[in-house]
C-alpha positions as CSV (number, residue, x, y, z in Angstrom):
1,M,32.7,-10.2,-42.7
2,I,30.3,-12.5,-43.8
3,K,33.2,-15.3,-44.8
4,E,34.6,-14.5,-41.5
5,T,31.7,-15.2,-39.4
6,I,30.9,-18.4,-41.5
7,Y,34.5,-19.8,-41.0
8,N,34.3,-19.3,-37.4
9,L,30.8,-20.7,-36.9
10,R,32.1,-24.2,-39.0
11,R,34.9,-24.1,-36.4
12,Q,32.6,-24.4,-33.4
13,P,29.5,-26.3,-35.1
14,V,27.6,-27.1,-31.8
15,V,28.1,-24.1,-30.0
16,A,27.1,-22.5,-33.3
17,A,24.2,-24.3,-33.5
18,I,22.7,-24.0,-30.2
19,T,23.3,-20.3,-30.6
20,I,21.2,-20.0,-33.9
21,V,18.7,-22.3,-32.4
22,G,18.5,-20.3,-29.3
23,T,18.3,-17.0,-31.2
24,A,15.3,-18.5,-33.4
25,L,13.1,-19.7,-30.7
26,S,13.5,-16.4,-28.6
27,I,12.7,-14.6,-31.9
28,F,9.8,-17.1,-32.4
29,L,8.2,-16.6,-29.2
30,I,8.3,-13.0,-29.1
31,M,6.5,-12.7,-32.7
32,V,4.1,-15.2,-32.1
33,F,2.8,-12.8,-28.9
34,V,3.5,-9.9,-31.4
35,M,1.0,-11.7,-33.9
36,M,-1.5,-12.4,-31.3
37,N,-1.6,-8.8,-30.5
38,Q,-1.1,-7.5,-33.8
39,V,-4.4,-9.2,-35.3
40,K,-6.5,-7.4,-32.4
41,V,-5.2,-3.8,-33.5
42,S,-3.6,-3.7,-37.0
43,P,-6.3,-2.7,-40.2
44,F,-7.1,-5.5,-42.4
45,A,-10.1,-6.1,-44.3
46,P,-13.0,-5.6,-43.6
47,E,-12.1,-3.5,-40.8
48,S,-9.3,-1.5,-43.1
49,N,-10.1,1.5,-40.8
50,R,-9.1,0.4,-37.3
51,D,-6.8,3.3,-36.9
52,R,-9.9,5.7,-37.5
53,F,-12.5,3.4,-35.6
54,M,-14.1,4.9,-32.3
55,H,-16.4,2.3,-30.6
56,Y,-19.1,3.0,-28.3
57,N,-19.5,-0.7,-27.2
58,W,-21.5,-0.2,-24.3
59,V,-23.8,2.6,-22.3
60,S,-23.4,3.2,-18.7
61,F,-26.5,5.4,-17.1
62,R,-28.1,5.6,-14.0
63,M,-31.8,6.9,-13.2
64,I,-32.0,10.1,-11.3
65,N,-33.7,8.1,-8.2
66,W,-31.0,5.4,-7.8
67,D,-28.5,5.6,-5.1
68,E,-25.5,7.5,-5.7
69,G,-23.2,4.9,-7.6
70,D,-25.4,2.2,-8.9
71,S,-25.0,2.1,-12.9
72,S,-26.8,0.1,-15.4
73,N,-24.5,-0.9,-18.1
74,G,-24.8,-2.8,-21.5
75,P,-25.9,-2.4,-25.3
76,M,-27.9,0.5,-26.1
77,S,-31.6,1.0,-27.1
78,W,-32.3,2.2,-30.7
79,R,-33.8,5.6,-29.4
80,I,-30.3,6.3,-28.3
81,V,-28.8,5.5,-31.6
82,N,-31.1,7.7,-33.5
83,E,-31.1,10.8,-30.9
84,L,-27.5,10.6,-29.8
85,F,-25.3,9.0,-32.4
86,Y,-26.9,9.7,-35.8
87,T,-27.0,13.4,-35.0
88,F,-23.2,13.6,-34.0
89,K,-21.9,15.6,-37.0
90,A,-18.5,15.1,-36.4
91,A,-18.1,11.8,-37.3
92,E,-17.4,10.8,-41.0
93,A,-19.8,7.8,-40.6
94,V,-21.9,6.2,-37.9
95,T,-23.0,2.6,-38.0
96,A,-25.2,0.5,-34.9
97,Y,-25.0,-2.9,-35.0
98,T,-25.6,-6.3,-32.5
99,P,-22.8,-6.7,-30.3
100,Y,-22.4,-10.5,-31.3
101,P,-24.0,-12.4,-34.2
102,D,-26.7,-14.7,-32.9
103,I,-26.7,-18.6,-34.2
104,K,-30.0,-18.5,-35.8
105,S,-31.5,-21.4,-38.5
106,V,-30.9,-21.0,-41.8
107,G,-32.0,-22.8,-45.0
108,L,-34.4,-23.1,-47.9
109,T,-37.9,-23.7,-47.8
110,G,-38.7,-27.5,-47.4
111,E,-35.0,-28.4,-46.8
112,R,-33.2,-29.0,-43.4
113,P,-32.0,-25.8,-42.3
114,C,-28.2,-25.2,-40.5
115,P,-27.0,-23.1,-37.6
116,T,-25.4,-19.7,-39.2
117,E,-24.3,-16.7,-37.4
118,V,-26.2,-13.4,-38.1
119,R,-25.4,-9.9,-37.1
120,E,-28.5,-7.5,-37.3
121,T,-26.7,-4.1,-38.9
122,D,-27.9,-0.8,-40.4
123,V,-27.3,0.3,-43.6
124,A,-23.9,2.5,-43.0
125,Y,-22.1,-0.8,-41.6
126,F,-21.0,-1.1,-45.3
127,D,-19.7,2.2,-45.3
128,V,-17.3,1.6,-41.9
129,F,-16.7,-1.8,-43.0
130,D,-15.0,-2.3,-46.3
131,F,-16.4,-6.1,-47.3
132,S,-15.2,-7.7,-50.7
133,F,-18.8,-8.3,-52.6
134,I,-18.4,-10.9,-55.0
135,S,-21.8,-10.1,-56.3
136,G,-24.8,-7.6,-55.6
137,K,-24.1,-5.0,-53.4
138,P,-25.6,-4.0,-49.6
139,F,-28.9,-3.3,-49.0
140,S,-30.3,0.1,-49.7
141,R,-31.4,3.0,-47.5
142,E,-34.6,2.7,-48.8
143,D,-34.8,-0.8,-47.7
144,F,-33.7,0.1,-44.5
145,E,-36.0,2.6,-43.5
146,A,-38.6,0.6,-44.7
147,G,-37.7,-2.4,-42.9
148,I,-37.2,-4.6,-46.0
149,P,-36.4,-8.2,-44.9
150,V,-32.7,-8.3,-46.8
151,A,-29.3,-9.6,-46.2
152,V,-25.9,-10.1,-47.2
153,I,-24.6,-13.4,-46.8
154,D,-20.9,-14.6,-47.3
155,S,-20.1,-17.2,-50.0
156,N,-20.1,-20.1,-48.2
157,V,-23.4,-19.7,-46.8
158,A,-24.5,-18.9,-50.3
159,R,-22.5,-22.1,-52.1
160,N,-24.5,-24.4,-49.4
161,L,-27.9,-22.5,-49.9
162,F,-27.8,-22.4,-53.9
163,G,-25.3,-24.0,-54.9
164,T,-23.5,-20.8,-56.2
165,E,-21.9,-17.6,-55.5
166,R,-24.3,-15.6,-57.6
167,A,-27.2,-15.4,-55.4
168,E,-28.3,-12.1,-55.5
169,G,-32.0,-11.6,-55.5
170,K,-32.7,-15.3,-54.4
171,T,-34.9,-16.1,-51.4
172,F,-34.1,-17.9,-48.0
173,L,-35.3,-18.6,-44.6
174,I,-33.9,-17.1,-41.3
175,N,-35.8,-18.6,-38.2
176,G,-38.7,-19.4,-40.8
177,G,-38.5,-15.8,-41.8
178,E,-38.1,-15.0,-45.6
179,Y,-35.3,-13.0,-46.6
180,R,-34.1,-11.6,-49.8
181,V,-30.4,-11.9,-50.7
182,S,-29.0,-8.1,-51.7
183,G,-25.5,-9.3,-52.2
184,V,-22.8,-12.0,-51.8
185,V,-19.1,-11.2,-49.7
186,K,-15.9,-12.6,-49.3
187,P,-16.0,-15.0,-46.0
188,V,-14.7,-12.7,-42.9
189,S,-12.3,-14.1,-40.4
190,P,-13.8,-14.4,-36.7
191,L,-10.6,-12.0,-35.7
192,A,-12.5,-9.6,-37.3
193,K,-14.8,-9.2,-34.1
194,R,-17.2,-6.4,-35.2
195,A,-17.3,-7.3,-39.0
196,Y,-17.9,-11.2,-38.2
197,A,-20.9,-12.9,-39.4
198,Q,-22.2,-15.2,-41.9
199,V,-25.3,-13.5,-42.6
200,W,-26.0,-9.8,-42.0
201,I,-29.5,-8.5,-41.8
202,N,-31.6,-5.4,-41.9
203,T,-31.8,-4.9,-38.4
204,M,-35.5,-2.7,-38.9
205,S,-36.5,-6.0,-40.1
206,T,-36.4,-7.3,-36.7
207,D,-38.1,-6.5,-33.6
208,S,-34.9,-5.4,-32.3
209,P,-35.5,-1.6,-32.5
210,M,-38.5,-2.1,-30.0
211,T,-36.3,-4.2,-27.7
212,S,-35.1,-1.4,-24.4
213,W,-35.0,-1.3,-21.2
214,S,-34.9,2.3,-19.4
215,E,-35.4,3.8,-22.4
216,I,-31.2,3.5,-22.5
217,G,-30.4,-0.1,-22.4
218,G,-31.2,-2.1,-25.8
219,R,-29.6,-4.2,-28.3
220,Y,-26.8,-1.9,-30.4
221,T,-23.3,-1.1,-30.2
222,V,-22.2,1.9,-32.1
223,T,-18.9,2.4,-34.1
224,M,-17.8,5.6,-35.5
225,L,-15.4,6.8,-38.1
226,R,-12.9,9.4,-37.2
227,P,-12.2,11.8,-39.7
228,D,-8.5,11.9,-41.3
229,G,-6.7,14.5,-39.1
230,K,-8.5,14.5,-36.1
231,S,-7.0,13.1,-33.0
232,P,-9.1,10.6,-30.6
233,D,-9.1,13.2,-28.0
234,D,-10.5,16.1,-30.2
235,F,-12.9,13.6,-31.3
236,R,-13.9,12.9,-28.0
237,A,-13.9,16.1,-26.6
238,D,-16.2,16.7,-29.9
239,F,-18.5,14.1,-28.5
240,A,-18.5,15.3,-24.9
241,G,-20.0,18.5,-26.1
242,H,-22.6,16.7,-28.1
243,L,-23.5,14.7,-25.3
244,E,-24.0,17.9,-23.0
245,S,-26.4,19.0,-25.5
246,Y,-28.4,15.8,-25.3
247,K,-29.2,16.3,-21.6
248,K,-32.4,17.7,-21.9
249,N,-33.8,14.5,-24.1
250,L,-32.1,12.5,-20.8
251,E,-33.9,14.7,-18.1
252,I,-37.2,13.8,-20.1
253,M,-36.1,10.3,-19.4
254,Y,-35.0,11.1,-16.0
255,C,-31.5,9.8,-16.4
256,E,-27.9,10.7,-17.2
257,I,-25.4,8.9,-19.0
258,I,-21.9,7.8,-17.5
259,N,-19.8,8.7,-20.0
260,H,-16.5,7.2,-19.2
261,N,-14.4,9.4,-21.5
262,R,-16.0,7.0,-24.4
263,P,-15.8,6.8,-27.4
264,Y,-12.6,4.6,-27.2
265,T,-10.1,3.6,-30.1
266,Q,-9.5,0.4,-31.3
267,E,-6.5,-0.2,-28.6
268,Q,-8.4,1.4,-25.8
269,V,-11.3,-1.4,-26.7
270,V,-8.9,-4.2,-26.8
271,A,-7.0,-3.2,-23.5
272,G,-10.3,-3.3,-21.8
273,D,-13.9,-3.8,-23.4
274,Y,-15.5,-3.5,-20.1
275,A,-19.0,-1.7,-19.6
276,N,-18.4,0.6,-16.4
277,I,-14.5,0.9,-16.3
278,E,-12.6,3.1,-18.7
279,P,-9.5,0.9,-20.1
280,D,-6.2,1.6,-18.7
281,V,-3.9,1.6,-21.8
282,S,-1.0,2.3,-19.8
283,S,-1.1,-1.1,-17.8
284,Y,-1.9,-3.1,-20.9
285,R,1.2,-1.7,-22.5
286,R,3.1,-2.2,-19.6
287,I,2.2,-5.9,-19.4
288,G,3.4,-6.2,-23.4
289,Y,6.8,-4.5,-22.4
290,T,7.2,-6.8,-19.5
291,I,6.5,-9.8,-21.3
292,Y,8.7,-8.8,-24.6
293,A,11.5,-8.0,-21.6
294,I,11.0,-11.8,-20.4
295,L,11.5,-13.0,-23.6
296,L,14.3,-11.3,-24.4
297,L,16.3,-11.6,-21.4
298,V,16.2,-15.1,-20.4
299,P,17.7,-16.2,-23.6
300,A,19.8,-13.3,-23.9
301,I,21.5,-14.6,-20.4
302,N,22.0,-18.2,-22.0
303,L,23.3,-16.7,-25.5
304,A,25.7,-14.6,-23.7
305,S,27.5,-17.5,-22.2
306,M,27.4,-19.3,-25.5
307,T,28.7,-15.9,-27.2
308,H,31.4,-15.9,-24.1
309,S,32.5,-19.5,-24.7
310,R,32.9,-19.1,-28.6
311,M,35.2,-15.8,-28.0
312,R,37.1,-17.4,-25.1
313,K,38.2,-20.0,-28.0
314,R,39.7,-17.3,-30.0
315,V,41.7,-15.2,-27.4
316,S,44.7,-15.4,-29.2
317,E,43.2,-14.4,-32.7
318,M,42.0,-11.3,-30.4
319,A,45.1,-10.6,-28.9
320,V,46.9,-11.2,-32.7
321,R,44.5,-7.8,-33.5
322,R,45.7,-6.0,-31.0
323,A,48.9,-6.8,-31.5
324,F,48.9,-5.3,-35.1
325,G,47.5,-2.1,-34.1
326,A,43.8,-2.7,-33.9
327,T,41.9,-0.6,-31.0
328,R,39.6,-1.6,-28.6
329,L,36.9,0.1,-30.1
330,S,37.1,-2.0,-33.5
331,V,37.4,-5.2,-31.6
332,F,34.3,-4.5,-29.8
333,M,32.5,-3.4,-33.1
334,D,33.8,-6.9,-35.1
335,I,32.6,-8.8,-32.1
336,I,29.2,-7.0,-32.2
337,A,28.9,-7.2,-35.9
338,E,29.8,-10.5,-36.5
339,N,27.1,-11.7,-33.6
340,M,24.9,-9.8,-35.3
341,L,24.9,-11.6,-38.2
342,V,24.3,-14.7,-36.3
343,T,21.6,-13.1,-34.5
344,L,20.0,-11.7,-38.1
345,L,20.2,-15.5,-39.2
346,G,18.6,-17.1,-36.3
347,G,16.0,-14.0,-36.2
348,A,15.0,-14.9,-39.9
349,I,14.6,-18.5,-39.0
350,G,12.5,-17.5,-36.1
351,L,10.1,-15.4,-38.0
352,L,9.7,-17.8,-40.8
353,L,9.2,-20.2,-38.0
354,S,6.4,-17.8,-36.4
355,V,4.9,-17.1,-39.6
356,I,4.4,-20.7,-40.7
357,A,3.0,-21.4,-37.2
358,A,0.5,-18.4,-37.4
359,F,-1.0,-20.2,-40.6
360,G,-0.8,-23.4,-39.9
361,F,-2.1,-23.1,-36.2
362,S,-3.9,-20.0,-36.3
363,G,-6.9,-21.9,-34.2
364,L,-4.4,-22.5,-31.7
365,F,-2.7,-19.1,-31.2
366,F,-5.7,-17.0,-31.8
367,T,-8.8,-18.4,-30.6
368,P,-10.5,-16.1,-28.3
369,M,-10.9,-16.2,-24.7
370,Y,-14.8,-16.3,-24.9
371,G,-17.4,-16.0,-27.7
372,N,-16.3,-18.9,-29.9
373,S,-17.5,-19.0,-33.8
374,L,-19.0,-21.3,-35.9
375,S,-16.3,-20.7,-38.5
376,P,-12.7,-21.6,-38.0
377,I,-10.1,-19.1,-37.2
378,T,-8.3,-17.7,-40.5
379,V,-5.7,-15.5,-40.9
380,N,-4.1,-14.1,-44.2
381,P,-0.9,-12.5,-45.3
382,A,-2.8,-8.8,-44.9
383,M,-3.0,-9.5,-41.3
384,L,0.1,-10.9,-40.1
385,L,2.7,-9.9,-42.7
386,Q,3.0,-5.8,-42.5
387,W,6.2,-3.9,-42.4
388,S,5.7,-3.3,-38.4
389,T,6.4,-7.2,-38.3
390,F,9.3,-7.5,-40.0
391,G,10.7,-3.8,-38.4
392,L,9.5,-5.4,-34.7
393,A,11.5,-8.4,-35.7
394,L,14.6,-6.7,-36.8
395,L,14.5,-4.3,-33.5
396,F,14.2,-7.5,-31.3
397,C,17.3,-8.8,-32.7
398,F,19.1,-6.1,-32.5
399,V,18.1,-5.6,-28.9
400,L,19.0,-9.3,-28.3
401,N,22.4,-8.7,-30.1
402,M,23.7,-6.1,-28.0
403,L,22.3,-7.9,-24.5
404,S,23.9,-11.3,-25.5
405,A,27.2,-9.6,-27.1
406,G,27.7,-6.8,-25.3
407,L,29.4,-8.0,-22.3
408,P,31.6,-10.9,-24.0
409,A,32.6,-8.2,-26.6
410,I,34.2,-5.6,-23.8
411,Q,35.8,-8.2,-22.1
412,M,37.7,-9.9,-25.7
413,S,38.3,-6.0,-26.4
414,R,39.8,-5.3,-23.3
415,L,42.3,-8.6,-23.5
416,N,45.8,-8.5,-22.2
417,I,48.1,-8.6,-25.3
418,V,50.8,-10.5,-23.6
419,N,49.0,-12.8,-21.6
420,S,46.6,-13.9,-24.4
421,L,49.4,-14.6,-26.7
422,R,50.8,-16.9,-24.2
423,G,47.5,-18.4,-23.8
424,G,47.2,-16.8,-20.3
425,A,44.1,-15.6,-18.3
426,N,42.0,-12.7,-19.7
427,K,43.6,-9.6,-17.5
């Protein structure tokens, strides 16, 4: 079959080349779109637990004396973090941190500082997110609770400040305040939205815990780690019960929390990270499926005509096969199998090109719509080269093959043997 396919392609080099290039372009566009979505939900360090993340990004609440329908939305206060989230025992781990890194002035005494992205975190942050430590370790619970000004920095910051990655124990300045380096980690890609920063500091060493409005709003977002074996719905049900038991504290504050069916999975947050609207995952998936369908159907229509053109020049060959006893099914399957080899060849080229483009032009394909970072967008093999990537590429090749070769194969399998041998019409 392979030899026969190569022989037939060499007989019609122009049509064969256009078919392969068309297939490669289609798979290239589809796989770039897949990768753009994959880096948002697939696990990779330091967000290797994405499949177990349950996010409570924002809190929605209303005061009892407010009009019906009014609400306030945003990050939550340290009081709510302590009283509601840290006491939630159904979670394997709970971490609170500032939603986005802040750009602060970082440097050494007597030297010119430089802008650096700094995120405030608690001590559990390094349990939920799996950073790769080059030297040192996360700051301790004792340092955290005592409000000691300690920080974890990435290796780029360490080299810029101290000329070495072995910087644990050294001190530097953040906005003029002195911090001690607890550990040094590998740089984090901005695509790891919740783990990304260049410096991570003990939030208890700042005034953020005292920043709040209406006792509910503040400066923090929360990520919880769902235990293995527990579904997101069961976890949400546990949290709803926990929130219900917390109502007495809310009554003291004369307010109520509008839960919006939180906490959300990684996919839900990607589908719609809004403070006062529950994400519509079904709509998000439908949009994705529609884009896949368009990227498959448009080239499939063109490839079908190419396949039909290739097969029309082989009418007599098909007729001879039928004359020597080949069934319609065997002719149909031969055409499908032959076209599948061509599709797989084009698909392999398209997948290779998409990976090259993703690595070479990551800033073009993966730059977020908002919240640009100081660090360049980077991707690594763990982000893109997953089994799901190859599986989807193979699936799309199969679907594209069936769409583009199905009708021509049916037509060729129904050839009138006598007319075809005479060079007549396909009737």
